[in-house]
N, C-alpha and C positions, 0 to 999 in steps of 0.2 A: 684570624678572626678576632673581632672586637666584641666584647659584651658591654653594653651601656646599661647599667642597672640603677633603678630607683627603688629603694626598699626600706622597710622599717628596720630599726636597730633592735634586735631581740636577743634572747639568750643563746648560748652556744650548745644547747642540748643536741644530741645526735638523732637523725631521722632514719637510721639504717634501713636499707632495702637491697634486694638482689633480683636481677633478671634471671629467673631460675629455669625457664623452659620456653619452648617455641611451639605455638599452635599453628598448624598448616592444614587448610581444608577441613577444619573441624577436628583434626587429630592432634593429640599431644602425647608424645612418647615418654613423657616423664621428666623429672628433675635431672638436670645435667646432661640430658641426651642431646648431643650436638651443640651444647652451650658450655663455654669455659667458665664455670661457676666457682666463686671462692667459698671456702668453708666458713668464713666469717663475713658478717654483713656490714663491715665498716666502710667509710668513704675513702676516696682518694682526695687529698687536699693540695698536693704539690703538683702544680700544673706543668712543671718541667720534668716530672718523672715519667719514665717509660710506661708506668702503670696507668697513666691517664688514657692510654689507648684501649686496653682490654682488661683492666684491673691487674692485680698482682701485688707484689711487695708493698706494704706490710701484710696484705691479706693472702694467706695461702690459697692458691687457685688451682683447680683441678683441670687436667687435660682431658680430652675426649677424642676418640677415634671415629666418631660418627659425623657424617655430613648429611644435612637435611635438604631434600629436593624441594624447590619452590618454583612456582610458575611466574614468569614475567608478567607484570600487570595485575597480579593477584594481591589481595590484602591478607597479611598474616598477623599474628598477635604475639608480641613479647609479653610473657607472663611474669609479673613482679610480685614478690612476697617479702615480708619483713625478714624472714630467715628462710633457709632452704625448704623447710617443711611446714611453714605457716599456712594457714587456711586463707581463702579468698577475702575474708573480712579483715585480715591483718596484712596490709600492704606496706604502709609507712605512716608515720605520725601525720595526721591531717592538718596540723598547724604549720608544717614545714613545707613551704611553698616554693615553686620554681618552675623552670621550663623543662620540657622533654624534647629529646632529639633522637634522630636515627641517622647513621652513616653506613656507607658501604666502602669496601676496599677490594679491588680485583686482585686475586692471587692465583698462583699456579696450583697450589694444594692447600685447601682450607685447614687440613689437619696439622700440617707442619708450619704454616705461614706464621711469621712474627707480626704481631699487631703494631708495635711501635714503628714509626717511620712515616714516609709520605704515602700518597695514594688514596687518602680518605676523602670522600665527597658526601655532602649532606643530602639526604633524600626527604627529610621531614623535620619540622620543628613546630612546637606549640608552646608559646609563652603565655602572656596574659591576654585573654580575649573576653570582652564583656564581663569583666570582673572575676573570671575564673581562670586559675592557673592550669597549665598542662598536668602537673602532678596531681591536682585535685581530680581531674577527669579520669586519670588512671585509677586513683583510689575508688572513685564512685563506680567505675567499671569493674570493680573487684580484681584489679591488677592486670586487666587485659588492655594492652597498648597496641592499637592498630597501626600497622606499617604497610604501606603500599609499595611493592617492588616495581621500579620503573620498567616499562616495556620497551624502552629505547636503548638499553644497555646491551652489551654483548653477553651471550650465555657463558656459563662456566662457574668456577668456584669464586666465592666471595667470603669475606668476613663481614658480618652484619653487627654493627655496634649500636646497641640501644642504651640511652642515657637519661637519667633524671638528675637534676641539679637542685639541691636545697640551699636556699639563700638566707636562711634565718640567722646565720652567723657571719654573713659576708660584709660586715662593717669594716673589717680589716683582713689583710692577707696573713695566713691562709685560712679564711673563714668559710668560703663557699665549699659545699660538700658535693663532690662529683661521684655519682653511682653509675657504673657502666659494666657491662659484660659483652662478650662477643660470641655470636652464634656462627657456626660453620655451615654455609649453605651452598647449594648448587643451583644456579638459575637456569631453568629450562624454558623452552617454548618461545625464545626470543630470536629474531633475526636482526636485532639492532646492532649498532656499532658505535654508539655514542661513547665518548671519553670525557666525562664531565671534569671541569676544573677541580683540582684537589688541594687538600691541605695536609700538613704533617701533624701527627700526634705522637709525642709532644710537639708543640710549636703553634698550634691553632689558638690556644689560650695563653694570655700573657699576664704576668704579675701587674703590669702597668695598665691593664684594661681599665677604662674609666668607671669609677664608682661614685655615685652621688647618693648621700645617705642621710636624709632628714629623719628625725625620730617621729614617725607617724604611726606607731603601733597603737591599736585601739584596745581598750580595756577588756572587752568581751569577745571580740572577733579575731584576735590575733593580729599579725602584721598586715599593714596596708602596703602594697608593693606594686611595682611595674617593671617591665623589662623590655628593652629593644635589642633584638639579636641581629647583629650585622655580620656581613662577610659571607663566606661560603658555608 
C-alpha cells in the first residue's frame, strides 16, 4: 500500500489515543473486553515493526480471552479515548489530523492468533473529505468510529484492526504516528465466501511512501493537509 500525503509541516507533539472498546448492537462490555489494548497510549512509528499490526512493543499490550460476536452487514463502533479511562470528550488532540482505517484478518482462533503477517484486507477508510479529516469525525462523535462488517465474507473468527494516523509530524520518517488496536470478533449470519485481496502488516506501509510537504500551516486553524490513500 502507498500513502501519498500532502500536509503542513508542524510540530512533533504527540496525539496519543487508544481504541479501548467495541460497541455492538448498542452494547459495550467495557474497556479491554475483546480488544487487545495497550496500557500506554503512545504511537507506533516504525512501519517495519510487527507492532504495526495490533500494537505492542514499546507499548505494553494486554491480552484478552474474549471474542465478540458481530453480525455480517452490521455497523459496529470502535471506541477511541486519549487513555484507557478517559471520557468521551477526551479522544485525541483536535489539531492532530489524519485518516482513519479499518482492516480484517481471517483467523482460526481470534484469541491466540498473531496479528503480524499477511491476510489483512481493508474494509473502510476515511481521509480528507470536504475539508474534514477522518480523525476529526471521530473526535466530534465523542470517539465512536463506525465500521460496517462486510456481508460477503465467510463467517468465523477475525481480528478487527481499527487505526487512526496522525500526520502532524510526518515531514520526515519516522514522523507519522500510527495508532491501532485489534479486536477479537466472531462474524455471524453470513453465507458469503469472498476472499478479498490482502496485504501484510508489516509490509503494507513503506519508508519510501511518497511524501510531498509544503509548509502551509495556518496561524489560527492548525495544519492544512490532504491525503490520497492508495492500494488495498
